[in-house]
Backbone as JSON, one array per atom type, in Angstrom:
{
  "sequence": "XXXXXXXXXXXXXXXXXXXXXXXXXXXXXXXXXXXXXXXXXXXXXXXXXXXXXXXXXXXXXXXXXXXXXXXXXXXXXXXXXXXXXXXXXXXXXXXXXXXXXXXXXXXXXXXXXXXXXXXXXXXXXXXXXXXXXXXXXXXXXXXXXXXXXXXX",
  "N": [[81.19, 134.2, 20.69], [83.49, 133.1, 23.08], [83.24, 133.19, 26.69], [85.25, 135.37, 28.68], [87.97, 134.14, 30.53], [88.41, 134.53, 33.9], [90.84, 135.01, 36.37], [91.25, 133.56, 39.67], [92.47, 135.48, 41.33], [91.76, 137.88, 40.09], [88.98, 137.82, 40.41], [88.81, 137.96, 43.19], [89.95, 140.51, 43.57], [88.04, 142.03, 42.21], [85.82, 141.7, 43.88], [86.78, 142.98, 46.13], [87.02, 145.59, 45.14], [84.33, 146.06, 44.68], [83.41, 146.09, 47.34], [84.81, 148.35, 48.19], [83.49, 150.27, 46.78], [81.18, 150.54, 48.13], [79.33, 148.53, 47.59], [78.22, 149.2, 45.15], [77.34, 148.1, 42.13], [77.43, 149.26, 39.58], [79.42, 151.32, 39.76], [81.7, 149.81, 40.57], [81.92, 147.89, 38.5], [82.4, 149.55, 36.33], [84.87, 150.66, 37.08], [86.43, 148.38, 36.97], [86.14, 147.48, 34.39], [84.39, 145.48, 33.56], [81.28, 143.66, 33.06], [78.21, 144.54, 34.76], [76.54, 142.4, 35.29], [78.26, 140.19, 35.35], [79.82, 140.83, 37.61], [77.79, 140.94, 39.53], [77.04, 138.25, 39.58], [79.37, 137.08, 40.66], [79.38, 138.33, 43.15], [77.11, 137.17, 44.2], [77.95, 134.6, 44.53], [78.33, 132.98, 42.31], [80.9, 132.0, 40.96], [83.81, 131.68, 38.77], [84.93, 128.38, 37.73], [87.62, 127.91, 38.38], [88.0, 129.52, 40.59], [86.06, 128.57, 42.35], [87.11, 126.06, 42.83], [89.08, 126.4, 44.7], [90.23, 125.96, 48.09], [88.56, 126.88, 51.17], [90.36, 128.17, 52.82], [92.32, 128.99, 51.0], [90.79, 130.72, 49.4], [90.14, 132.64, 51.31], [92.68, 133.67, 51.99], [93.43, 134.68, 49.5], [91.45, 136.59, 49.15], [92.03, 138.35, 51.27], [94.58, 139.22, 50.53], [93.96, 140.45, 48.08], [92.31, 142.52, 48.98], [94.12, 144.05, 50.53], [95.97, 144.76, 48.55], [94.35, 146.23, 46.78], [93.62, 148.31, 48.48], [96.13, 149.49, 48.83], [96.53, 150.46, 46.23], [94.49, 152.41, 46.06], [95.41, 154.08, 48.1], [97.84, 154.92, 47.0], [96.96, 156.46, 44.8], [95.61, 158.43, 46.21], [97.76, 159.64, 47.61], [99.23, 160.68, 45.46], [97.46, 162.65, 44.55], [97.34, 164.26, 46.82], [99.93, 165.25, 46.83], [99.77, 166.79, 44.51], [98.07, 168.78, 45.41], [99.76, 170.3, 46.93], [101.06, 171.97, 45.27], [101.29, 175.31, 44.27], [100.28, 176.26, 41.81], [98.32, 174.42, 41.19], [96.56, 174.67, 43.31], [95.62, 177.24, 42.85], [94.18, 176.81, 40.57], [91.02, 175.72, 39.23], [90.82, 173.02, 39.46], [91.7, 172.19, 41.91], [89.72, 171.73, 43.81], [88.59, 169.48, 42.68], [90.76, 167.7, 42.9], [90.97, 167.53, 45.69], [88.56, 166.29, 46.23], [88.97, 163.8, 45.03], [90.99, 162.84, 46.72], [89.54, 162.53, 49.11], [87.65, 160.58, 48.3], [89.33, 158.41, 47.63], [90.5, 157.92, 50.14], [88.25, 157.11, 51.53], [87.51, 154.79, 50.07], [89.79, 153.23, 50.49], [89.62, 152.81, 53.27], [87.17, 151.43, 53.4], [87.69, 149.04, 51.92], [89.49, 147.84, 53.58], [87.92, 147.27, 55.68], [87.52, 149.16, 57.63], [86.06, 151.85, 59.58], [84.4, 154.53, 57.85], [83.48, 156.86, 58.74], [82.74, 158.47, 61.86], [80.41, 158.37, 64.41], [79.37, 159.94, 67.26], [77.57, 160.02, 70.29], [76.96, 162.29, 72.71], [76.27, 162.69, 76.08], [74.4, 165.24, 77.6], [74.92, 167.38, 80.47], [72.5, 167.66, 81.8], [71.08, 165.36, 81.0], [72.74, 163.43, 82.1], [72.32, 163.91, 84.75], [69.74, 163.07, 84.93], [67.59, 164.56, 83.89], [64.79, 165.44, 81.71], [65.11, 166.61, 79.17], [66.62, 165.92, 76.21], [69.89, 166.19, 74.77], [72.01, 165.87, 72.19], [75.18, 165.42, 70.68], [76.47, 165.13, 67.54], [79.17, 163.85, 65.84], [80.86, 163.77, 62.88], [83.5, 162.41, 61.13], [86.18, 161.9, 58.85], [87.81, 158.83, 58.71], [91.19, 158.46, 59.37], [94.0, 156.95, 57.7], [95.75, 154.27, 59.33], [98.55, 154.79, 59.68], [98.66, 157.52, 59.83], [97.33, 158.41, 62.03], [97.24, 160.28, 65.06]],
  "CA": [[82.45, 134.48, 21.32], [83.53, 132.48, 24.4], [83.39, 134.1, 27.82], [86.63, 135.59, 29.11], [88.3, 133.43, 31.76], [88.97, 135.42, 34.92], [91.62, 134.3, 37.39], [90.76, 133.74, 41.04], [92.98, 136.74, 41.87], [90.95, 138.98, 39.56], [87.66, 137.74, 41.05], [89.0, 138.49, 44.56], [90.14, 141.96, 43.45], [86.76, 142.6, 41.83], [84.96, 141.74, 45.06], [87.35, 144.04, 46.99], [86.62, 146.87, 44.54], [82.9, 146.19, 44.96], [83.3, 146.53, 48.74], [85.31, 149.73, 48.27], [82.48, 151.14, 46.18], [79.99, 150.41, 48.98], [78.38, 147.61, 46.98], [77.67, 149.72, 43.9], [77.74, 147.3, 40.97], [77.72, 150.15, 38.45], [80.71, 151.97, 39.97], [82.77, 148.81, 40.59], [82.07, 147.3, 37.16], [83.03, 150.58, 35.51], [86.27, 150.75, 37.49], [87.12, 147.15, 36.6], [85.99, 147.2, 32.96], [83.61, 144.25, 33.35], [79.84, 143.92, 33.1], [77.56, 144.47, 36.07], [75.97, 141.06, 35.5], [79.37, 139.33, 35.78], [80.14, 141.19, 38.98], [76.65, 140.52, 40.36], [77.15, 136.8, 39.74], [80.45, 136.8, 41.61], [78.91, 138.77, 44.47], [76.1, 136.2, 44.64], [78.57, 133.3, 44.71], [78.5, 132.25, 41.05], [82.26, 132.34, 40.55], [84.39, 130.73, 37.81], [85.34, 127.08, 38.29], [88.97, 128.0, 38.96], [87.86, 130.14, 41.91], [85.26, 127.66, 43.17], [87.93, 124.9, 43.17], [89.99, 126.71, 45.8], [89.75, 125.67, 49.44], [88.11, 128.1, 51.85], [91.56, 128.85, 53.31], [92.94, 129.65, 49.85], [89.93, 131.85, 49.03], [90.27, 133.64, 52.35], [93.99, 134.3, 51.83], [93.38, 135.44, 48.25], [90.59, 137.74, 49.41], [92.77, 139.28, 52.13], [95.65, 139.79, 49.7], [93.34, 141.36, 47.1], [91.87, 143.7, 49.71], [95.29, 144.86, 50.87], [96.52, 145.29, 47.3], [93.43, 147.26, 46.3], [93.75, 149.44, 49.4], [97.4, 150.16, 48.49], [96.33, 151.21, 44.99], [93.72, 153.61, 46.4], [96.3, 154.93, 48.89], [98.8, 155.52, 46.07], [96.26, 157.53, 44.07], [95.36, 159.5, 47.18], [99.03, 160.32, 47.86], [99.55, 161.46, 44.26], [96.61, 163.86, 44.53], [97.76, 165.13, 47.93], [101.13, 165.94, 46.35], [99.31, 167.81, 43.56], [97.48, 169.88, 46.18], [100.83, 171.1, 47.53], [101.59, 172.86, 44.24], [100.5, 176.54, 44.22], [99.55, 176.42, 40.55], [97.13, 173.56, 41.24], [95.64, 175.27, 44.28], [94.99, 178.39, 42.2], [93.31, 176.34, 39.49], [89.72, 175.19, 39.67], [90.91, 171.58, 39.67], [92.09, 171.89, 43.29], [88.55, 171.12, 44.45], [88.48, 168.13, 42.14], [91.82, 166.9, 43.49], [90.6, 167.29, 47.09], [87.47, 165.32, 46.19], [89.59, 162.5, 44.75], [91.67, 162.42, 47.95], [88.5, 162.04, 50.02], [87.08, 159.34, 47.77], [90.34, 157.36, 47.76], [90.62, 157.6, 51.57], [87.04, 156.38, 51.87], [87.6, 153.46, 49.46], [90.85, 152.52, 51.19], [89.07, 152.38, 54.56], [86.12, 150.41, 53.18], [88.24, 147.77, 51.48], [90.18, 147.27, 54.74], [86.93, 147.0, 56.72], [87.58, 150.18, 58.68], [84.97, 152.82, 59.46], [84.67, 155.7, 57.01], [83.15, 158.02, 59.56], [82.49, 158.11, 63.25], [79.31, 159.12, 65.01], [79.36, 159.83, 68.72], [76.49, 160.71, 70.98], [77.49, 162.76, 73.98], [75.21, 163.08, 77.0], [74.53, 166.55, 78.23], [74.93, 167.32, 81.93], [71.12, 167.46, 82.24], [70.75, 163.94, 80.81], [73.53, 162.69, 83.07], [71.67, 164.08, 86.05], [68.41, 162.48, 84.91], [66.55, 165.46, 83.41], [64.05, 164.88, 80.58], [65.36, 167.23, 77.87], [67.83, 165.35, 75.64], [70.75, 167.0, 73.93], [73.1, 165.03, 71.71], [76.13, 166.02, 69.75], [76.91, 164.14, 66.57], [80.42, 164.23, 65.23], [81.23, 162.95, 61.74], [84.84, 162.74, 60.64], [86.77, 160.89, 57.98], [88.82, 158.03, 59.39], [92.51, 158.57, 58.76], [94.72, 155.68, 57.66], [96.43, 153.97, 60.6], [99.87, 155.4, 59.8], [98.57, 158.97, 59.98], [96.62, 158.76, 63.25], [98.15, 160.81, 66.09]],
  "C": [[82.45, 133.88, 22.73], [83.74, 133.53, 25.49], [84.85, 134.2, 28.22], [86.85, 134.85, 30.43], [88.97, 134.41, 32.73], [89.67, 134.58, 35.98], [90.98, 134.48, 38.76], [91.24, 135.06, 41.66], [92.16, 137.93, 41.37], [89.56, 138.99, 40.2], [87.76, 138.32, 42.46], [89.17, 140.0, 44.53], [88.81, 142.64, 43.11], [85.83, 142.71, 43.03], [85.46, 142.78, 46.06], [86.96, 145.41, 46.46], [85.13, 147.11, 44.77], [82.67, 146.66, 46.39], [83.74, 147.98, 48.89], [84.32, 150.73, 47.71], [81.13, 150.99, 46.89], [78.9, 149.56, 48.33], [77.78, 148.08, 45.68], [78.21, 148.92, 42.72], [78.16, 148.18, 39.81], [79.12, 150.76, 38.59], [81.86, 150.96, 39.9], [83.0, 148.21, 39.21], [82.75, 148.28, 36.22], [84.52, 150.68, 35.81], [87.07, 149.55, 37.0], [87.07, 146.85, 35.1], [85.3, 145.89, 32.68], [82.13, 144.6, 33.45], [79.3, 143.81, 34.52], [77.04, 143.06, 36.34], [77.06, 140.06, 35.93], [79.7, 139.57, 37.24], [79.03, 140.77, 39.94], [76.7, 139.02, 40.62], [78.21, 136.43, 40.75], [80.04, 137.19, 43.02], [77.95, 137.74, 45.07], [76.64, 134.77, 44.74], [78.74, 132.47, 43.46], [79.85, 132.63, 40.45], [82.77, 131.33, 39.52], [84.87, 129.46, 38.5], [86.7, 127.15, 38.98], [88.93, 128.61, 40.36], [87.11, 129.2, 42.85], [86.09, 126.45, 43.63], [88.88, 125.15, 44.34], [89.38, 126.32, 47.14], [89.31, 126.97, 50.1], [89.3, 128.88, 52.4], [92.24, 129.63, 52.17], [92.12, 130.86, 49.42], [90.06, 132.98, 50.04], [91.6, 134.39, 52.22], [94.02, 135.18, 50.58], [92.55, 136.71, 48.43], [91.3, 138.79, 50.24], [93.87, 139.99, 51.33], [95.09, 140.79, 48.7], [92.87, 142.64, 47.78], [93.02, 144.63, 50.05], [95.9, 145.51, 49.64], [95.66, 146.42, 46.75], [93.52, 148.5, 47.17], [95.03, 150.22, 49.12], [97.25, 151.0, 47.22], [95.55, 152.5, 45.25], [94.58, 154.6, 47.18], [97.3, 155.64, 47.98], [98.18, 156.67, 45.27], [96.03, 158.72, 44.99], [96.63, 160.32, 47.42], [99.43, 161.18, 46.67], [98.73, 162.75, 44.23], [96.96, 164.8, 45.67], [99.01, 165.91, 47.52], [100.76, 167.05, 45.36], [98.75, 169.03, 44.3], [98.53, 170.76, 46.85], [101.42, 172.1, 46.55], [100.71, 174.11, 44.14], [99.7, 176.7, 42.94], [98.3, 175.55, 40.5], [96.1, 174.16, 42.18], [94.92, 176.46, 43.67], [93.99, 177.97, 41.12], [92.01, 175.77, 40.05], [89.78, 173.7, 39.94], [91.35, 171.22, 41.09], [90.93, 171.24, 44.04], [88.37, 169.69, 43.96], [89.53, 167.21, 42.75], [91.49, 166.57, 44.95], [89.48, 166.25, 47.17], [88.02, 163.92, 45.95], [90.29, 161.97, 46.0], [90.65, 161.84, 48.93], [87.92, 160.71, 49.58], [88.07, 158.19, 47.95], [90.52, 156.95, 49.23], [89.43, 156.76, 52.01], [87.1, 154.95, 51.32], [88.66, 152.62, 50.16], [90.33, 151.97, 52.53], [88.04, 151.27, 54.38], [86.71, 149.05, 52.83], [89.0, 147.08, 52.61], [89.22, 146.98, 55.89], [86.96, 147.98, 57.86], [86.42, 151.16, 58.52], [85.38, 154.0, 58.58], [84.23, 156.98, 57.68], [82.84, 157.54, 60.96], [81.36, 158.99, 63.76], [79.35, 158.87, 66.51], [78.16, 160.59, 69.27], [77.0, 161.03, 72.38], [76.32, 163.2, 74.85], [75.46, 164.49, 77.53], [74.53, 166.36, 79.75], [73.52, 167.05, 82.45], [70.71, 165.99, 82.1], [71.49, 163.09, 81.83], [72.87, 162.75, 84.45], [70.23, 163.58, 86.07], [67.3, 163.4, 84.47], [65.92, 164.88, 82.15], [64.34, 165.52, 79.24], [66.7, 166.73, 77.31], [68.6, 166.36, 74.8], [71.9, 166.1, 73.49], [73.95, 165.81, 70.74], [76.59, 164.91, 68.82], [78.13, 164.66, 65.86], [80.68, 163.27, 64.09], [82.61, 163.38, 61.28], [85.36, 161.6, 59.81], [87.84, 160.15, 58.76], [90.14, 158.15, 58.64], [93.14, 157.19, 58.68], [95.53, 155.5, 58.95], [97.75, 154.71, 60.74], [99.82, 156.89, 60.04], [97.88, 159.38, 61.28], [97.61, 159.23, 64.31], [98.3, 159.84, 67.25]]
}
């Protein structure tokens, strides 16, 4: 059986999904319905001829478009689940935790595919450190990055 021909747009989307899954070949291949070895080859630069024939500008534009499109899809799923969480019958059900988990995962994937941070770590100097004392005290804050349109 001959290999399935994948369009340059699909290859770009697959690489965006791989980025959204933090490089996990297993998760991205499962989401896309393709084999890990195919995805690994594309990640390593072994792309179909139709994709390799594109200029670097065309590949860059296609990659940016695929990233934005994939981020929109994750955002749409996230919004659907957020709407579900507003329903009292869902909140009372055990699936509310599952819906909240999906919202978090989609927000994380959306941020990753757009190249934004998925959390933030800050180190804050204590007054003693500021004044030159020897006992360090740091505060680490981790928070999920909100999409740009929702930031205050």
